[in-house]
N, CA, C and O atoms as a GROMACS GRO file, in nm:
protein
  268
    1MET      N    1  -3.528  -0.164   1.697
    1MET     CA    2  -3.528  -0.244   1.603
    1MET      C    3  -3.386  -0.226   1.534
    1MET      O    4  -3.349  -0.110   1.515
    2PRO      N    5  -3.305  -0.328   1.495
    2PRO     CA    6  -3.189  -0.311   1.445
    2PRO      C    7  -3.196  -0.267   1.294
    2PRO      O    8  -3.288  -0.302   1.220
    3GLN      N    9  -3.101  -0.194   1.256
    3GLN     CA   10  -3.090  -0.136   1.123
    3GLN      C   11  -3.033  -0.263   1.027
    3GLN      O   12  -2.949  -0.344   1.068
    4LEU      N   13  -3.088  -0.267   0.903
    4LEU     CA   14  -3.045  -0.367   0.805
    4LEU      C   15  -2.917  -0.304   0.743
    4LEU      O   16  -2.914  -0.187   0.707
    5ASP      N   17  -2.802  -0.398   0.732
    5ASP     CA   18  -2.681  -0.344   0.685
    5ASP      C   19  -2.686  -0.373   0.534
    5ASP      O   20  -2.687  -0.488   0.488
    6THR      N   21  -2.688  -0.261   0.459
    6THR     CA   22  -2.708  -0.273   0.313
    6THR      C   23  -2.585  -0.238   0.233
    6THR      O   24  -2.583  -0.212   0.113
    7SER      N   25  -2.479  -0.241   0.318
    7SER     CA   26  -2.340  -0.218   0.248
    7SER      C   27  -2.298  -0.338   0.158
    7SER      O   28  -2.212  -0.313   0.073
    8THR      N   29  -2.336  -0.440   0.165
    8THR     CA   30  -2.292  -0.557   0.082
    8THR      C   31  -2.383  -0.584  -0.037
    8THR      O   32  -2.355  -0.667  -0.125
    9TRP      N   33  -2.499  -0.508  -0.036
    9TRP     CA   34  -2.600  -0.542  -0.142
    9TRP      C   35  -2.541  -0.500  -0.279
    9TRP      O   36  -2.566  -0.568  -0.379
   10SER      N   37  -2.472  -0.403  -0.285
   10SER     CA   38  -2.411  -0.377  -0.440
   10SER      C   39  -2.317  -0.482  -0.481
   10SER      O   40  -2.321  -0.513  -0.600
   11ILE      N   41  -2.233  -0.545  -0.403
   11ILE     CA   42  -2.150  -0.626  -0.450
   11ILE      C   43  -2.225  -0.759  -0.469
   11ILE      O   44  -2.190  -0.837  -0.558
   12THR      N   45  -2.325  -0.784  -0.390
   12THR     CA   46  -2.406  -0.908  -0.416
   12THR      C   47  -2.486  -0.893  -0.548
   12THR      O   48  -2.490  -0.988  -0.625
   13ILE      N   49  -2.545  -0.786  -0.574
   13ILE     CA   50  -2.617  -0.756  -0.698
   13ILE      C   51  -2.512  -0.773  -0.817
   13ILE      O   52  -2.547  -0.834  -0.918
   14ALA      N   53  -2.409  -0.731  -0.809
   14ALA     CA   54  -2.306  -0.732  -0.911
   14ALA      C   55  -2.246  -0.866  -0.939
   14ALA      O   56  -2.217  -0.900  -1.053
   15ILE      N   57  -2.228  -0.937  -0.840
   15ILE     CA   58  -2.185  -1.073  -0.855
   15ILE      C   59  -2.285  -1.165  -0.901
   15ILE      O   60  -2.254  -1.264  -0.966
   16THR      N   61  -2.407  -1.136  -0.870
   16THR     CA   62  -2.536  -1.223  -0.912
   16THR      C   63  -2.537  -1.199  -1.074
   16THR      O   64  -2.542  -1.293  -1.154
   17ILE      N   65  -2.532  -1.065  -1.112
   17ILE     CA   66  -2.555  -1.032  -1.262
   17ILE      C   67  -2.439  -1.088  -1.344
   17ILE      O   68  -2.458  -1.136  -1.456
   18ILE      N   69  -2.320  -1.082  -1.287
   18ILE     CA   70  -2.194  -1.142  -1.360
   18ILE      C   71  -2.216  -1.299  -1.376
   18ILE      O   72  -2.186  -1.354  -1.482
   19THR      N   73  -2.268  -1.366  -1.272
   19THR     CA   74  -2.287  -1.518  -1.259
   19THR      C   75  -2.388  -1.556  -1.351
   19THR      O   76  -2.371  -1.655  -1.422
   20LEU      N   77  -2.513  -1.474  -1.358
   20LEU     CA   78  -2.614  -1.503  -1.451
   20LEU      C   79  -2.564  -1.479  -1.602
   20LEU      O   80  -2.611  -1.547  -1.693
   21PHE      N   81  -2.483  -1.396  -1.622
   21PHE     CA   82  -2.424  -1.357  -1.756
   21PHE      C   83  -2.352  -1.483  -1.803
   21PHE      O   84  -2.381  -1.538  -1.909
   22ILE      N   85  -2.249  -1.529  -1.714
   22ILE     CA   86  -2.157  -1.638  -1.753
   22ILE      C   87  -2.241  -1.765  -1.768
   22ILE      O   88  -2.212  -1.841  -1.860
   23PHE      N   89  -2.347  -1.795  -1.681
   23PHE     CA   90  -2.431  -1.904  -1.692
   23PHE      C   91  -2.512  -1.901  -1.820
   23PHE      O   92  -2.520  -2.004  -1.887
   24PHE      N   93  -2.568  -1.798  -1.858
   24PHE     CA   94  -2.626  -1.795  -1.987
   24PHE      C   95  -2.539  -1.806  -2.109
   24PHE      O   96  -2.578  -1.873  -2.206
   25GLN      N   97  -2.434  -1.750  -2.110
   25GLN     CA   98  -2.312  -1.764  -2.213
   25GLN      C   99  -2.292  -1.904  -2.224
   25GLN      O  100  -2.306  -1.957  -2.334
   26MET      N  101  -2.260  -1.975  -2.121
   26MET     CA  102  -2.235  -2.117  -2.126
   26MET      C  103  -2.346  -2.197  -2.188
   26MET      O  104  -2.321  -2.287  -2.268
   27LYS      N  105  -2.474  -2.162  -2.148
   27LYS     CA  106  -2.599  -2.235  -2.190
   27LYS      C  107  -2.606  -2.213  -2.344
   27LYS      O  108  -2.618  -2.312  -2.416
   28ILE      N  109  -2.600  -2.101  -2.394
   28ILE     CA  110  -2.611  -2.061  -2.527
   28ILE      C  111  -2.499  -2.116  -2.613
   28ILE      O  112  -2.524  -2.143  -2.730
   29SER      N  113  -2.378  -2.133  -2.563
   29SER     CA  114  -2.260  -2.176  -2.641
   29SER      C  115  -2.289  -2.329  -2.657
   29SER      O  116  -2.233  -2.383  -2.753
   30SER      N  117  -2.368  -2.406  -2.578
   30SER     CA  118  -2.386  -2.548  -2.598
   30SER      C  119  -2.483  -2.601  -2.703
   30SER      O  120  -2.488  -2.716  -2.746
   31PHE      N  121  -2.562  -2.494  -2.738
   31PHE     CA  122  -2.656  -2.517  -2.846
   31PHE      C  123  -2.592  -2.544  -2.989
   31PHE      O  124  -2.499  -2.472  -3.025
   32ASN      N  125  -2.636  -2.639  -3.066
   32ASN     CA  126  -2.603  -2.669  -3.196
   32ASN      C  127  -2.691  -2.599  -3.294
   32ASN      O  128  -2.803  -2.642  -3.321
   33PHE      N  129  -2.640  -2.491  -3.348
   33PHE     CA  130  -2.717  -2.413  -3.448
   33PHE      C  131  -2.704  -2.456  -3.588
   33PHE      O  132  -2.590  -2.479  -3.628
   34PRO      N  133  -2.804  -2.471  -3.672
   34PRO     CA  134  -2.789  -2.517  -3.820
   34PRO      C  135  -2.713  -2.426  -3.885
   34PRO      O  136  -2.709  -2.308  -3.853
   35PRO      N  137  -2.645  -2.479  -3.985
   35PRO     CA  138  -2.552  -2.396  -4.065
   35PRO      C  139  -2.647  -2.302  -4.153
   35PRO      O  140  -2.768  -2.316  -4.168
   36LYS      N  141  -2.566  -2.204  -4.208
   36LYS     CA  142  -2.644  -2.098  -4.282
   36LYS      C  143  -2.705  -2.158  -4.407
   36LYS      O  144  -2.638  -2.233  -4.478
   37PRO      N  145  -2.827  -2.128  -4.435
   37PRO     CA  146  -2.893  -2.170  -4.548
   37PRO      C  147  -2.830  -2.136  -4.688
   37PRO      O  148  -2.798  -2.018  -4.706
   38GLN      N  149  -2.810  -2.223  -4.787
   38GLN     CA  150  -2.748  -2.200  -4.910
   38GLN      C  151  -2.854  -2.136  -5.006
   38GLN      O  152  -2.971  -2.172  -5.000
   39SER      N  153  -2.813  -2.050  -5.085
   39SER     CA  154  -2.900  -1.996  -5.176
   39SER      C  155  -2.921  -2.102  -5.296
   39SER      O  156  -2.827  -2.168  -5.340
   40LYS      N  157  -3.029  -2.110  -5.338
   40LYS     CA  158  -3.036  -2.205  -5.468
   40LYS      C  159  -3.045  -2.109  -5.596
   40LYS      O  160  -3.079  -1.991  -5.590
   41ASN      N  161  -3.013  -2.171  -5.700
   41ASN     CA  162  -3.021  -2.104  -5.832
   41ASN      C  163  -3.154  -2.127  -5.888
   41ASN      O  164  -3.175  -2.236  -5.942
   42LEU      N  165  -3.245  -2.041  -5.883
   42LEU     CA  166  -3.376  -2.047  -5.926
   42LEU      C  167  -3.392  -2.005  -6.078
   42LEU      O  168  -3.370  -1.890  -6.117
   43LYS      N  169  -3.429  -2.103  -6.156
   43LYS     CA  170  -3.459  -2.064  -6.307
   43LYS      C  171  -3.591  -2.016  -6.310
   43LYS      O  172  -3.682  -2.065  -6.243
   44THR      N  173  -3.605  -1.909  -6.393
   44THR     CA  174  -3.746  -1.843  -6.408
   44THR      C  175  -3.804  -1.934  -6.509
   44THR      O  176  -3.739  -1.959  -6.611
   45HIS      N  177  -3.925  -1.988  -6.490
   45HIS     CA  178  -3.986  -2.038  -6.606
   45HIS      C  179  -4.080  -1.954  -6.666
   45HIS      O  180  -4.166  -1.893  -6.602
   46THR      N  181  -4.065  -1.948  -6.800
   46THR     CA  182  -4.162  -1.850  -6.872
   46THR      C  183  -4.243  -1.948  -6.950
   46THR      O  184  -4.198  -2.025  -7.035
   47ILE      N  185  -4.379  -1.938  -6.911
   47ILE     CA  186  -4.484  -2.022  -6.965
   47ILE      C  187  -4.572  -1.931  -7.053
   47ILE      O  188  -4.640  -1.840  -7.007
   48LYS      N  189  -4.567  -1.961  -7.172
   48LYS     CA  190  -4.663  -1.871  -7.254
   48LYS      C  191  -4.809  -1.908  -7.236
   48LYS      O  192  -4.854  -2.021  -7.258
   49ASN      N  193  -4.886  -1.792  -7.190
   49ASN     CA  194  -5.023  -1.829  -7.194
   49ASN      C  195  -5.085  -1.747  -7.301
   49ASN      O  196  -5.037  -1.639  -7.337
   50PRO      N  197  -5.208  -1.809  -7.360
   50PRO     CA  198  -5.268  -1.745  -7.472
   50PRO      C  199  -5.300  -1.616  -7.449
   50PRO      O  200  -5.303  -1.539  -7.544
   51TRP      N  201  -5.327  -1.573  -7.326
   51TRP     CA  202  -5.384  -1.431  -7.292
   51TRP      C  203  -5.269  -1.331  -7.278
   51TRP      O  204  -5.298  -1.213  -7.258
   52GLU      N  205  -5.138  -1.370  -7.288
   52GLU     CA  206  -5.033  -1.272  -7.267
   52GLU      C  207  -5.024  -1.193  -7.361
   52GLU      O  208  -5.001  -1.074  -7.337
   53ASN      N  209  -5.041  -1.238  -7.489
   53ASN     CA  210  -5.040  -1.152  -7.614
   53ASN      C  211  -5.150  -1.078  -7.646
   53ASN      O  212  -5.138  -0.991  -7.731
   54LYS      N  213  -5.273  -1.100  -7.583
   54LYS     CA  214  -5.399  -1.044  -7.618
   54LYS      C  215  -5.430  -0.924  -7.525
   54LYS      O  216  -5.387  -0.920  -7.410
   55TRP      N  217  -5.499  -0.837  -7.574
   55TRP     CA  218  -5.543  -0.730  -7.478
   55TRP      C  219  -5.676  -0.791  -7.417
   55TRP      O  220  -5.764  -0.846  -7.482
   56THR      N  221  -5.675  -0.771  -7.277
   56THR     CA  222  -5.800  -0.825  -7.219
   56THR      C  223  -5.855  -0.693  -7.150
   56THR      O  224  -5.786  -0.606  -7.096
   57LYS      N  225  -5.992  -0.696  -7.162
   57LYS     CA  226  -6.064  -0.576  -7.103
   57LYS      C  227  -6.151  -0.632  -6.983
   57LYS      O  228  -6.221  -0.733  -6.994
   58ILE      N  229  -6.140  -0.565  -6.880
   58ILE     CA  230  -6.229  -0.604  -6.760
   58ILE      C  231  -6.334  -0.507  -6.755
   58ILE      O  232  -6.304  -0.388  -6.748
   59TYR      N  233  -6.468  -0.548  -6.759
   59TYR     CA  234  -6.566  -0.445  -6.749
   59TYR      C  235  -6.612  -0.446  -6.591
   59TYR      O  236  -6.637  -0.554  -6.536
   60SER      N  237  -6.623  -0.329  -6.524
   60SER     CA  238  -6.663  -0.319  -6.396
   60SER      C  239  -6.817  -0.316  -6.422
   60SER      O  240  -6.864  -0.265  -6.525
   61PRO      N  241  -6.896  -0.376  -6.321
   61PRO     CA  242  -7.047  -0.378  -6.325
   61PRO      C  243  -7.098  -0.237  -6.324
   61PRO      O  244  -7.208  -0.208  -6.372
   62LEU      N  245  -7.024  -0.155  -6.272
   62LEU     CA  246  -7.088  -0.008  -6.253
   62LEU      C  247  -7.069   0.067  -6.400
   62LEU      O  248  -7.140   0.161  -6.435
   63SER      N  249  -6.966   0.014  -6.476
   63SER     CA  250  -6.948   0.092  -6.600
   63SER      C  251  -7.037   0.034  -6.720
   63SER      O  252  -7.035   0.090  -6.830
   64LEU      N  253  -7.116  -0.080  -6.695
   64LEU     CA  254  -7.187  -0.126  -6.799
   64LEU      C  255  -7.321  -0.036  -6.821
   64LEU      O  256  -7.368   0.032  -6.730
   65PRO      N  257  -7.370  -0.042  -6.934
   65PRO     CA  258  -7.486   0.043  -6.958
   65PRO      C  259  -7.613  -0.029  -6.881
   65PRO      O  260  -7.624  -0.150  -6.858
   66LEU      N  261  -7.695   0.063  -6.849
   66LEU     CA  262  -7.806   0.006  -6.765
   66LEU      C  263  -7.915  -0.073  -6.864
   66LEU      O  264  -7.933  -0.037  -6.980
   67GLN      N  265  -7.968  -0.159  -6.816
   67GLN     CA  266  -8.050  -0.238  -6.893
   67GLN      C  267  -8.197  -0.219  -6.873
   67GLN      O  268  -8.277  -0.286  -6.938
   0.00000   0.00000   0.00000
């Protein structure tokens, strides 16, 4: 049974990887990417609620006296 000549495998693998790299670089460079998003100047709206100035107390059902 003849031996398989593997002396050219390393150059074949190297050329394949380089070719794939160039191919994908060309493929990616053809995409049209959207421009960077611009930041908006957001104005903070302060709406006065009637409960903002009041102290509100929340009662837990477990802290209420037993009935």
